[in-house]
C-alpha positions in Angstrom: -94.9 -53.5 -1.0 -95.8 -55.9 -3.1 -92.4 -55.7 -4.2 -91.4 -55.8 -0.9 -93.4 -58.9 0.2 -92.4 -60.8 -2.6 -88.3 -60.2 -1.2 -89.1 -60.5 1.9 -90.8 -64.4 0.9 -87.7 -64.6 -1.9 -85.8 -63.9 1.5 -87.5 -65.9 3.8 -86.8 -69.0 2.1 -83.3 -68.8 1.2 -83.4 -68.4 5.1 -85.0 -71.3 5.3 -83.0 -73.3 2.9 -79.7 -71.7 5.0 -81.5 -73.2 7.6 -82.1 -76.3 6.7 -79.0 -76.7 5.2 -77.2 -75.5 8.6 -79.7 -77.9 10.6 -78.4 -81.0 8.0 -75.0 -80.1 8.6 -75.3 -80.0 12.4 -76.6 -83.3 12.3 -73.7 -84.6 10.2 -71.0 -83.2 12.5 -73.0 -84.6 16.0 -72.6 -87.7 14.1 -68.8 -87.6 13.5 -68.1 -86.1 17.0 -70.6 -89.3 18.7 -68.5 -91.7 16.6 -65.3 -90.0 17.8 -66.2 -89.9 21.3 -67.3 -93.5 21.6 -64.0 -94.8 19.7 -62.6 -93.1 22.4 -64.5 -94.7 25.3 -64.2 -98.1 23.7 -60.4 -97.2 23.0 -59.6 -98.3 26.5 -61.6 -101.2 26.7 -60.7 -102.9 23.6 -56.7 -102.3 25.2 -57.9 -103.9 28.4 -59.6 -107.4 26.2 -56.0 -107.4 24.4 -53.8 -106.9 27.2 -56.3 -110.0 28.9 -56.0 -111.7 25.9 -52.3 -111.7 25.5 -51.6 -112.7 29.2 -53.7 -115.8 28.8 -51.8 -116.9 25.8 -48.6 -116.2 27.7 -50.3 -118.5 30.3 -51.0 -120.9 27.5 -47.6 -120.7 25.8 -45.8 -121.8 29.6 -47.9 -124.0 30.0 -47.4 -125.9 27.3 -43.4 -125.3 27.3 -43.8 -126.9 30.6 -45.3 -129.9 29.3 -42.9 -130.1 26.4 -40.1 -130.2 28.7 -41.7 -133.0 31.0 -42.1 -135.5 27.3 -38.6 -134.5 26.6 -37.1 -135.5 30.0 -39.4 -138.4 29.7 -38.2 -139.6 26.2 -34.7 -138.9 27.1 -35.5 -141.1 30.3 -36.8 -143.6 27.8 -34.2 -143.5 25.4 -31.6 -144.1 28.1 -33.4 -147.1 29.5 -33.4 -148.8 25.8 -29.9 -148.1 25.2 -29.3 -150.4 28.2 -31.7 -152.8 27.2 -30.3 -152.7 23.7 -26.9 -153.5 25.8 -28.1 -155.9 27.9 -29.8 -157.8 24.4 -25.7 -157.7 23.4 -24.7 -159.6 26.2 -27.1 -162.3 26.8 -26.9 -162.8 22.9 -22.9 -163.3 23.7 -23.4 -165.8 26.1 -26.9 -167.7 24.1 -24.0 -167.4 21.4 -21.5 -169.0 24.3 -21.6 -173.1 23.7 -19.5 -173.4 27.1 -22.5 -171.8 29.4 -25.3 -175.1 30.2 -28.1 -172.1 30.9 -28.2 -171.7 27.4 -32.2 -172.7 26.9 -32.8 -169.6 30.1 -30.6 -167.0 28.3 -33.0 -167.3 25.4 -36.1 -167.0 27.1 -34.5 -163.6 28.9 -33.5 -162.7 25.0 -36.7 -162.8 23.9 -37.7 -160.9 26.6 -34.8 -158.8 26.5 -36.0 -157.7 22.6 -39.6 -158.0 23.5 -39.0 -154.9 26.1 -37.1 -152.7 23.3 -39.7 -153.2 21.2 -42.9 -152.2 23.6 -39.9 -149.2 24.5 -39.3 -148.5 20.9 -42.7 -147.9 20.0 -43.4 -145.6 23.2 -40.6 -143.2 22.2 -42.1 -143.2 18.8 -45.7 -142.5 20.3 -43.3 -139.6 22.7 -42.0 -138.1 19.7 -45.4 -137.7 18.1 -47.5 -136.3 21.0 -44.0 -133.7 21.5 -44.5 -132.8 17.8 -47.9 -132.5 18.4 -46.6 -130.1 21.4 -44.3 -128.1 19.3 -47.5 -127.2 17.0 -49.5 -126.3 19.6 -47.1 -124.4 21.0 -46.3 -122.4 17.8 -50.0 -122.0 17.4 -50.7 -120.4 20.8 -47.7 -118.1 20.7 -49.8 -116.7 17.3 -47.2 -117.5 15.0 -48.9 -118.4 12.0 -47.4 -120.3 8.6 -46.9 -116.6 7.0 -45.1 -115.6 10.0 -43.0 -118.4 10.0 -42.1 -117.3 6.5 -41.5 -113.9 7.5 -39.6 -115.0 9.9 -41.2 -113.0 12.8 -41.4 -115.5 15.4 
């Protein structure tokens, strides 16, 4: 009877250890299952957030490209105006050097005014050129192209 009791006690202890081990395994498996279940639930939310971010970046890129085109057009018009003013300056210089003209002082004043205007326009062109470069850099950053992506030819 004592042998049977000892045997049953050992068997009971073994069953307790096995039960404890099985409970630990069950808890571990439930955690793993929860992790995968939550990941599956988070996936659509993450995809939606990613799509929303992409749409925002595309809209910003479109806006920046539009602003860049406007700046390019403005720069082109101002460049044409400067070329016209330079041509006018050249004509005025020729007239000012012509000794037969009685209004030499008036033409020299117009020449000076034209030169000042040209200098002012050239400053504007430099400012606009800098602005276009800034817009280009901003557009590049907005499109997700990093320095690494550009070096590898991905953009």
